[in-house]
N, C-alpha and C positions, 0 to 999 in steps of 0.2 A: 640324470637327476631331473625330476619334474619341478614345476614352479613352486608347489606347495612346500617341498623340502628345503627350498632356499629362502623361504620367508623368514624375516626377522620376527622372533616372538614378541608380540605386543600385548601388554596387559592394558585392557581398556580403562578409561577414566570416566565412569558414569557420573561423577560429580561435575565433569566439565562438558560432556557431550552424550549423556545418557539418552535413552529413548524419549522420555518425557520432555527433556530440554530441547532435543532436536525437533520434535513435533511442534513444540511451542514456537520455535523460530519459523518453521514451515507455515504454520497457521498465520503468523503475523505477515510474512512475505506475501502469501497468497491473498490474504484479506485486503492488504493495501492495494494490490492490483485490481481486485474486484470492486472495492468501494470507490477507487479512483475513477473507474469507468462509469459508475452510476451517479455518484454525488460527491464532488470534491469537498463540499462543506463538512463532510464527516471524516475527512482524512487526518486532521491534527491529532486526534486521540491515537490512531494507529501509528502515525509517524513517531509520536512521543514514545509509544510502547516499543517500537523498533529501536529507537535511540537508547532506551533503557537496557534492552536486551544486548545491544551492541556494546554498551558501556560495561555491562557485567562480564561478557565474554572477553573483551579487551583487557579489562583490569585483571581478571583471573589469569589470562595468558601472560601478561607482563610479569605478574608476581611469580608465577610458576617458572617462567624462563629465568628469572633472576635467581631462583633457588636451584636451577639446573635439575628440575624434577620432571621433565617431559621427554617423551620419545618424539622422533621426527613426525610420526603420523599424528600424535596428539596435537602438536603445534599446527600441522596442516589443517586438521578438521576444525579446531577452535578458531584459527585465523579466518577460515571461510565463514564460520558463524558470526564472527565479529564484524567482518567487512562486507558480508553479503548484502546488507541493507543498502549499501552504496552502489552495488553493481547495477541496480535497476535504473540508475540515472546515466550510466555509461552510454547506451545506445542513443539517448537523447542529446548528450553532449557531442557525440559523433555527428548526428544529424545537424546539430547547430553549427558545427564547423563546416560541414559540406555545403550548407545553405548560406555560409558567410554571415551568420547572425542576422539574417533577414527577419525583422520584427513580425512580418506577416506569416512567417513559417517557424517561428521560435516557440517550441512547446512550453517553455518556461514562462514566456510573456503571455501566452494565450491561456494559461492555467489560472484558475481563481484561487489556488492554494497559496496561503501566506503563513509565514512563521516569524516569530519575534527574534530580536537580536541574540538573546541568550541561547535559543535553540540553534541558531545558525553557527554561533561561535562554538557551542558544545559539539555539534556534529562535525565541524571542521577539525576540532582537536581529535575527535575519535578517528576521523578519516586519516589525518596525518599520522596518528599513532599506529594504526593498522598498516598504512603504507610503509612506514619505517620498519615495522616488524617484518612485513613481507619482503622488503628489500634485503634486510639482514638475513632472513631465512633462505632466500634463493641465491644470494650472492656470496654469503660468508659461511653460514651454518652448514648447508647441504654439501658444498664443495669440500669442506674440511672433514666430512665423514669418511671413514675408511673401514668399511665393514664387508664381510664376505656374504652377508645376507642382503635381501632386498625388501623394499616396500613399494607399493604401487599406488599411484594417484591418478585422478581424472583431470586431463588437461583439454583443454579443448583441442471494372467499373468505369465507367465513363465519368470523367471529372471536368468540370468547368474551371479552367485555369484562372479565370477572373473572379470566381466566386469565393470570397473569403470564408463564408460559412461552411462551404464544402471543405476548404483547407482545414478549418478547425475540427470538423467532424472526422476527416481522414487522419489527421495528426493524433486526435484523441484515440481513435481505434488502433492506429499504429503503435501508440504508446502502450496501450493495453496488451497488444500482441507481443511487443518486445518485453514487457513485464512478465508475461507467461513464459516466454523463452528463457529469460534469465532465471526465473524460478525453477524451471525444469533442469537447467544446467547446474544450478547450485545444489538441488536435491540429489541429482545424479552424482555430482562430484563428492558429496559427503557419503552417501549410502554405498556407492560402488567402492569407494576407498575402504570402507569398513568391511564390505563383503570380500574384496580381493585379499585383504590382509588378515581375514579370519579373526577379527578382534572379538574377544569374548567378554562377557560380564557387563554389557552396556544395554541390555534389552529388558531389564527389570522396570516395570511400569507401575509398581505398587508403593514406592517410597514417597515420602513428602517432598524430597528434593526433585523428583520427576513430575509429580502431580501438581505441585504449586505453579511452576511456569506454564504447564499445559492449561490448567484451569484459568489462569490469568489471561493468557493469550486468547483462549476460546471465549472467555467471558467478555473481554473487550470487543471482540469481533461480533458476538451476538448482540451486545448492547448497541454497537454502531448500526447494525442492520435494523434493529427494532426502532431506533431513533430516526433512521432514514425513512422507514415506512410511516411512522407517526407523523413526521414532518410533511411527507408527501400527501397523506390524507388530510392533514390540516390545511395545506395549501389548496387542495382541491375543494375542500369545504368553504374556505374563504372566497375562492373564485366563484363558486356557485352562489354564495350569499351576495356577493357584489353584483353578480349578474341579475339576480332576482330583485335586488334593491334598485338597480338602474331601470329595470322593466317597470316596476311600480311607479318610480318617479316619472318615467316617460308617460305612463297612463294618466298621472295626475296633471301633467303639464299640457295635455292635449287641449286645444282651443277649438271651439265650434266656429267654423268660418261660414259667413253668409249673413243675410238679414235676420234680425231678431223678430220674433212674433210681436205684433203691436200690443200694447198694454190695454186691456179691456177693463174699465172700472166696474166695480160691483154695482148692480142695480137691484132695486127693491120691487117686487111684483106688486102691481096695483091693479085691481079689477076695473074693467071699463064701466062707466056709468050707464045704467039702463035707460 
């Protein structure tokens, strides 16, 4: 008996993880990594979008679980979508623990990114909810399943040590690389699980339910990129104007050093007497 004959039949849930929904999540994840590398001042919009997406996936997951209306693979994929936004901080917390919270090596303290209390409380509630669902899923739900079929999931330069600016630059680049790594693992975990279990009916990309989150995510990303370039050009223009202004002021302030020419009074020409 081959693997395909032992697969549990899974009816896809396009309303929870259809193609448009998945791509919207992928865009947000990738955009946050890219924008974080170039300009952290533009991150709040993308972070807020990620929190909204996570809240939508988490709320839907909790409601559907309470109705007992999901297959194990449905829970697995939706759980990854809901908690995925938090995975990008995991390597940073590990690094923080390894360096014993050294403030000179702490990527969170070296970052300019700031969020309000409401955002922090909301994301903490989302993380706690997803962690609780994940704990229940792996410790209680899956062990109690007794089925003859199966479903498959994806589980996993020279540097001056005294130069703080080098530390900041290297940590910034390492944070970006870890973000790309987490992004790749998340996409692989979702898409390979769909492929291995031959889930059908979730590739339609023409409905409002799939296009709405896609355009929302893509639109926010494009907006942030445009604002970044506009701000960059404005800063460059301001810098150039300030430089020209300083140069003109310097020319005006130049003093002539040395003796002045003596003042010669005006004289009237008088003819000599003959």
